[in-house]
C-alpha positions in Angstrom: -35.8 -31.8 151.8 -32.9 -31.8 154.2 -32.5 -35.6 154.2 -32.6 -35.7 150.4 -29.9 -33.0 150.2 -27.6 -34.9 152.6 -27.5 -38.0 150.5 -25.1 -36.6 147.8 -22.5 -35.0 149.9 -22.4 -37.9 152.4 -21.8 -40.4 149.6 -19.3 -38.1 148.0 -17.1 -37.9 151.1 -17.7 -41.0 153.3 -15.5 -43.0 150.9 -12.5 -40.9 151.5 -11.5 -42.9 154.5 -12.6 -46.2 153.0 -10.4 -46.2 149.9 -7.4 -47.8 151.8 -9.5 -50.6 153.5 -11.3 -51.4 150.2 -8.0 -51.6 148.3 -6.5 -53.9 150.9 -9.7 -56.1 151.1 -10.0 -56.5 147.2 -6.4 -56.3 146.3 -6.7 -53.1 144.3 -4.0 -50.4 144.1 -4.8 -46.7 144.7 -4.9 -46.1 141.0 -7.9 -48.5 140.7 -9.8 -47.6 143.9 -9.6 -43.9 142.7 -12.4 -44.9 140.3 -14.8 -45.2 143.2 -14.4 -41.5 143.6 -14.4 -40.6 140.0 -17.3 -42.8 139.0 -19.6 -41.0 141.4 -18.4 -37.7 140.4 -19.0 -38.6 136.7 -22.6 -39.7 137.3 -23.3 -36.7 139.5 -21.7 -34.1 137.2 -23.9 -35.5 134.4 -27.0 -36.3 136.4 -27.4 -32.9 138.3 -28.6 -30.8 135.3 -30.6 -33.8 134.0 -32.4 -34.3 137.2 -32.8 -30.5 137.5 -34.5 -30.2 134.1 -36.8 -33.2 134.9 -37.7 -31.4 138.1 -38.5 -28.3 136.3 -40.8 -30.1 133.9 -42.5 -32.8 136.2 -42.2 -31.3 139.7 -39.9 -32.2 142.6 -41.9 -35.1 144.0 -41.8 -37.7 141.3 -38.1 -37.1 140.6 -37.2 -37.0 144.3 -38.9 -40.5 144.8 -37.3 -42.1 141.8 -33.9 -40.8 142.8 -34.2 -42.0 146.4 -35.2 -45.4 145.2 -32.0 -45.5 143.2 -30.0 -44.5 146.3 -31.4 -47.5 148.2 -30.6 -49.8 145.1 -27.1 -48.5 144.9 -26.4 -49.0 148.6 -27.6 -52.6 148.5 -25.5 -53.4 145.4 -22.4 -51.9 147.1 -23.0 -53.8 150.4 -23.1 -57.1 148.5 -20.5 -56.3 145.9 -18.0 -59.2 145.3 -15.4 -57.2 143.5 -14.2 -53.6 142.7 -16.1 -53.6 139.3 -19.5 -54.1 141.0 -18.5 -51.5 143.6 -17.9 -49.0 140.8 -21.3 -49.8 139.3 -22.8 -49.2 142.7 -21.2 -45.8 143.0 -22.5 -44.9 139.6 -26.1 -45.8 140.7 -25.6 -43.7 143.8 -24.3 -40.7 141.8 -27.3 -40.6 139.7 -29.8 -41.4 142.5 -28.4 -38.7 144.9 -28.7 -36.0 142.1 -32.4 -35.4 142.9 -32.4 -34.2 146.4 -30.7 -30.8 146.1 -32.3 -29.4 143.0 -35.7 -30.8 144.2 -35.3 -28.9 147.5 -34.4 -25.6 145.7 -37.4 -26.0 143.4 -39.7 -26.6 146.5 -38.4 -23.5 148.2 -38.9 -21.4 145.1 -42.5 -22.8 144.6 -43.3 -22.1 148.2 -42.2 -18.5 147.7 -44.4 -18.2 144.6 -47.4 -19.6 146.5 -47.2 -17.5 149.5 -46.0 -14.3 147.7 -43.1 -14.0 150.3 -39.4 -14.6 149.6 -38.0 -17.6 151.4 -36.5 -16.7 154.8 -32.7 -17.0 155.1 -33.0 -19.6 157.7 -34.4 -22.1 155.0 -31.5 -21.5 152.7 -29.1 -21.7 155.5 -30.6 -25.1 156.6 -30.2 -26.4 153.1 -26.6 -25.2 152.8 -25.7 -27.0 156.1 -27.5 -30.1 154.9 -26.4 -30.1 151.2 -22.8 -28.9 151.4 -21.5 -28.4 154.9 -22.5 -31.8 156.0 -20.1 -33.3 153.5 -17.3 -32.7 156.0 -18.9 -35.1 158.4 -18.5 -37.9 155.8 -14.9 -38.9 156.8 -15.9 -39.1 160.5 -18.9 -41.0 159.8 -17.0 -43.3 157.5 -14.3 -43.9 160.1 -17.0 -44.8 162.7 -18.8 -47.2 160.3 -15.6 -48.9 159.2 -14.6 -49.4 162.8 -17.9 -51.0 163.6 -18.9 -53.0 160.5 -16.0 -52.7 157.9 -16.0 -50.8 154.7 -19.3 -52.4 153.4 -21.1 -50.5 156.2 -20.4 -47.2 154.2 -22.6 -48.5 151.4 -25.1 -50.2 153.7 -25.9 -46.9 155.3 -27.7 -45.8 152.2 -30.4 -48.3 152.6 -32.0 -47.0 155.8 -31.4 -43.4 154.8 -33.1 -43.9 151.4 -36.0 -45.8 153.1 -36.7 -42.8 155.4 -36.4 -40.3 152.7 -38.7 -42.3 150.5 -41.3 -42.6 153.2 -41.1 -38.9 154.0 -41.4 -37.9 150.4 -44.4 -40.0 149.9 -46.1 -38.5 153.0 -44.9 -34.8 152.9 -43.9 -33.7 149.4 -46.8 -31.9 147.3 -48.1 -33.8 144.4 -47.2 -30.9 142.1 -44.9 -28.0 142.9 -43.6 -26.5 139.6 -44.0 -23.8 137.0 -47.1 -25.2 135.4 -49.1 -28.3 134.6 -47.4 -31.5 134.0 -46.6 -32.0 130.2 -48.6 -34.3 128.1 -47.1 -37.6 127.4 -46.9 -37.1 123.7 -44.8 -34.0 124.1 -42.5 -35.3 126.8 -39.6 -36.2 124.5 -39.6 -32.8 122.8 -39.7 -30.9 126.1 -36.8 -33.0 127.5 -34.5 -32.3 124.6 -33.0 -35.8 124.4 -30.5 -34.8 121.7 -29.3 -31.9 123.7 -28.9 -34.2 126.8 -27.0 -36.8 124.7 -24.5 -34.1 123.3 -24.1 -32.6 126.8 -23.3 -36.2 128.1 -20.8 -36.9 125.4 -19.1 -33.5 126.0 -18.9 -33.9 129.8 -18.0 -37.6 129.8 -15.0 -37.0 127.5 -13.9 -34.0 129.5 -14.1 -35.9 132.8 -12.4 -38.9 131.4 -9.5 -36.6 130.4 -9.3 -34.9 133.8 -9.4 -38.2 135.7 -6.3 -39.5 133.8 -4.2 -36.6 132.7 -1.8 -38.0 129.9 -0.5 -36.6 126.8 -1.7 -39.5 124.7 -5.4 -38.8 125.8 -5.4 -35.6 123.7 -8.1 -37.0 121.6 -10.6 -36.6 124.5 -10.2 -32.8 124.3 -11.0 -33.0 120.6 -14.2 -35.0 121.4 -15.1 -32.5 124.2 -14.7 -29.6 121.7 -16.7 -31.1 118.9 -19.5 -32.3 121.2 -19.5 -28.8 122.9 -19.9 -27.0 119.5 -22.7 -29.5 118.4 -24.4 -28.9 121.8 -24.2 -25.2 121.6 -25.6 -25.2 118.1 -28.4 -27.6 119.1 -29.4 -25.6 122.2 -29.5 -22.2 120.4 -31.9 -23.6 117.8 -34.1 -25.9 120.1 -37.6 -24.7 120.9 -37.3 -26.1 124.4 -33.6 -26.5 125.1 -32.1 -28.7 127.8 -30.0 -25.8 128.9 -31.1 -22.4 127.6 -27.7 -21.0 126.5 -29.4 -17.8 125.3 -30.6 -17.0 128.8 -27.6 -18.4 130.5 -25.2 -16.5 128.2 -26.9 -13.2 129.1 -26.7 -14.0 132.8 -23.1 -13.0 133.5 -23.6 -13.1 137.3 -24.7 -16.6 137.2 -21.9 -17.7 135.0 -19.4 -16.0 137.4 -21.0 -18.0 140.2 -20.5 -21.2 138.4 -16.8 -20.2 137.9 -16.4 -19.6 141.6 -18.0 -22.9 142.4 -15.6 -24.8 140.2 -12.3 -23.3 141.8 -13.9 -23.4 145.3 -14.3 -27.1 145.2 -10.9 -27.6 143.8 -9.8 -26.4 147.2 -12.5 -28.1 149.2 -12.2 -31.6 147.7 -8.4 -31.3 147.5 -8.4 -31.0 151.3 -11.1 -33.6 151.9 -9.5 -36.4 149.9 -5.8 -35.3 149.9 -5.6 -34.5 153.6 -7.6 -37.6 154.6 -5.2 -39.9 152.6 -2.1 -38.1 153.9 -3.2 -38.6 157.6 -3.5 -42.3 157.1 -0.7 -43.0 154.7 1.8 -40.2 155.4 1.0 -39.6 159.1 0.0 -43.1 160.3 -3.6 -42.7 161.6 -6.2 -45.3 161.4 -9.4 -44.6 159.2 -11.2 -43.9 162.4 -8.8 -41.5 163.8 -8.4 -39.9 160.3 -12.1 -39.2 160.5 -11.9 -37.8 164.1 -9.2 -35.3 163.0 -11.7 -33.7 160.6 -14.4 -33.1 163.3 -13.1 -29.4 163.7 -13.9 -28.9 160.1 -17.5 -30.0 160.4 -18.1 -28.1 163.6 -16.6 -24.9 162.2 -18.3 -25.2 158.8 -21.8 -25.5 160.4 -21.0 -22.7 162.8 -19.9 -20.3 160.0 -22.9 -21.3 157.9 -25.4 -20.6 160.8 -23.6 -17.3 161.8 -23.3 -15.9 158.1 -26.7 -17.1 157.2 -28.2 -14.2 159.2 -26.3 -11.6 157.1 -27.8 -10.3 153.9 -24.5 -9.7 152.0 -23.8 -12.4 149.6 -20.4 -10.8 148.7 -19.4 -10.8 152.3 -20.0 -14.6 152.6 -17.9 -15.2 149.4 -15.0 -12.9 150.5 -15.0 -14.7 153.9 -14.7 -18.0 152.1 -12.0 -16.6 149.7 -9.7 -15.4 152.4 -10.3 -18.5 154.5 -9.2 -20.8 151.7 -5.9 -19.0 151.2 -5.2 -19.0 155.0 -6.1 -22.7 155.2 -3.9 -23.7 152.3 -0.9 -21.8 153.7 -1.3 -23.7 157.0 -1.4 -27.0 155.1 2.0 -26.2 153.6 3.4 -26.3 157.2 2.4 -29.9 157.9 4.9 -32.7 158.0 5.1 -36.3 159.1 6.5 -35.1 162.5 4.0 -32.3 163.1 2.2 -32.4 166.4 -1.5 -33.7 166.3 -2.8 -30.3 167.3 -1.4 -28.9 164.1 -3.5 -31.2 162.1 -6.6 -30.1 164.2 -5.7 -26.4 163.5 -5.6 -27.0 159.7 -8.8 -28.9 159.8 -10.4 -26.1 161.8 -9.2 -23.6 159.2 -10.7 -25.4 156.3 -14.1 -25.3 158.0 -14.4 -21.5 157.5 -14.5 -21.4 153.7 -16.4 -24.7 153.7 -19.3 -23.1 155.6 -19.1 -19.7 154.0 -18.7 -20.7 150.4 -21.5 -23.2 150.3 -24.0 -20.7 151.6 -22.7 -17.8 149.5 -22.8 -19.9 146.3 -26.2 -21.3 147.0 -27.7 -17.8 147.8 -26.1 -16.5 144.6 -27.8 -19.1 142.4 -31.2 -18.7 144.2 -31.3 -15.0 143.3 -29.5 -15.0 140.0 -31.3 -17.9 138.3 -34.4 -17.7 136.2 -37.3 -18.7 138.5 -38.7 -21.1 135.9 -35.3 -23.0 135.8 -34.4 -23.1 139.5 -34.0 -26.8 139.4 -31.8 -27.0 136.4 -29.7 -23.9 137.4 -29.2 -25.5 140.9 -28.2 -28.7 139.2 -25.6 -26.9 137.2 -24.1 -25.4 140.3 -23.5 -28.9 141.5 -22.2 -30.0 138.1 -19.5 -27.1 138.2 -18.8 -28.1 141.8 -18.1 -31.6 140.8 -16.0 -30.5 137.8 -13.8 -28.8 140.5 -13.8 -32.0 142.6 -12.7 -34.0 139.5 -9.8 -31.5 139.1 -9.0 -32.0 142.8 -9.1 -35.8 142.4 -6.8 -35.7 139.4 -4.5 -33.3 141.1 -4.4 -35.5 144.2 -3.5 -38.6 142.3 -0.8 -36.9 140.3 0.6 -35.3 143.6 0.8 -38.6 145.5 1.7 -41.2 142.9 2.0 -44.5 144.7 2.0 -43.1 148.2 0.3 -40.2 150.0 3.5 -38.7 151.4 4.3 -35.1 152.8 6.0 -34.0 149.4 2.8 -34.9 147.6 0.7 -33.1 150.2 2.7 -29.9 149.8 2.5 -30.2 146.0 -1.3 -30.5 146.3 -1.4 -27.6 148.7 0.3 -25.3 146.2 -2.3 -26.1 143.5 -5.1 -25.5 146.0 -3.6 -22.2 147.0 -3.5 -21.1 143.3 -7.2 -22.0 143.0 -7.9 -20.1 146.2 -6.3 -17.0 144.9 -8.2 -17.3 141.6 -11.5 -17.5 143.6 -10.5 -14.3 145.5 -9.9 -12.5 142.2 -13.2 -13.7 140.7 -15.1 -12.4 143.8 -13.2 -9.0 144.3 -13.5 -8.0 140.7 -17.2 -9.1 140.3 -19.1 -5.8 140.5 -22.4 -7.4 140.4 -21.9 -8.7 144.0 -21.8 -5.3 145.5 -25.6 -4.9 145.8 -26.4 -8.6 146.0 -28.2 -9.6 149.2 -30.1 -12.6 150.4 -33.1 -10.5 150.8 -35.0 -8.7 147.9 
């Protein structure tokens, strides 16, 4: 479970320090290498709820094994890729493949609680938070180490042994069936999957993400496509006997919707720092990819420390408020950086961003676990990741718009102001959410 949950955040972040070397090696400008980030986010944002729904229907084991196999395939394709186009395809494969780990883990935790009659201990959810979200800050460091040893292709090759180990452990240890009921009959599979609903959801999400990835006035038609597909999707789901996303249940679950909103703005901040700060340390400050990764070690250590420390506390609201205040403080510190800043200031900023990273990931995960319909834990957990990656796409588009052709200090400060606004919105969404006052990790 832990290894499967690591695959997505590692692949999301390891490329942050590899974009410059890949661009140099393949002769691609930043506007083109940015598709390596966006392609994985697009596949992940679409694939998370799809994988989650499949897990709800067929159980975690089958979907986990198929997804892990795709991760190994994507890693191999990326390692041998002759050009940027093939690399983008590899990232898409990795995006879909890594979607299975986290919702499968959450579904397994829920099914074990049902089997034993005892709610899952906070330590299990804390471990998943550290593996599934907090470990993403290790990606830049790991990427810098791999590039230093074996070049940028090593960041793709890493997926092959990781997928092999996860596949073997999944075959040996995951239960044959851990879900809400017996596996569906083959003749009823198509109906229970709600393929038309999935297609409309995909059309809506792809149009929206393409607009966010390249914010230009002449792309207004993508918003029209998003709206039309969204209306058709809503009509379909409200009438379907077995909807892909049960909007009737979701619409009545205001606390869960608020959690998804917080996830979106939280990851505007998190990924804005992850990619924007990493690019600036290389291009604007002059560090190598290896040293840019080293600078983010404090973020990883602080995030893991905060997750472990706050995981023992029962108050979900306390975790979210800690993350909210931490984001604002970290963004303010980011505004003080310049090309002549001492190295220790970069380390302080990296340390500050570790606080919200550790606290938010755990608080959001705990919220979904207790707010979601138990029969749809997989798809609800997948939607949490979808909203997280919507936030990451907003962060990616904002980073590209802030930097232009070069990641300079002016662009860093522009990005920091946008992140600060998102952090303030996150704080307001948390402070005025009365449903959090009595929410705890233990029931």
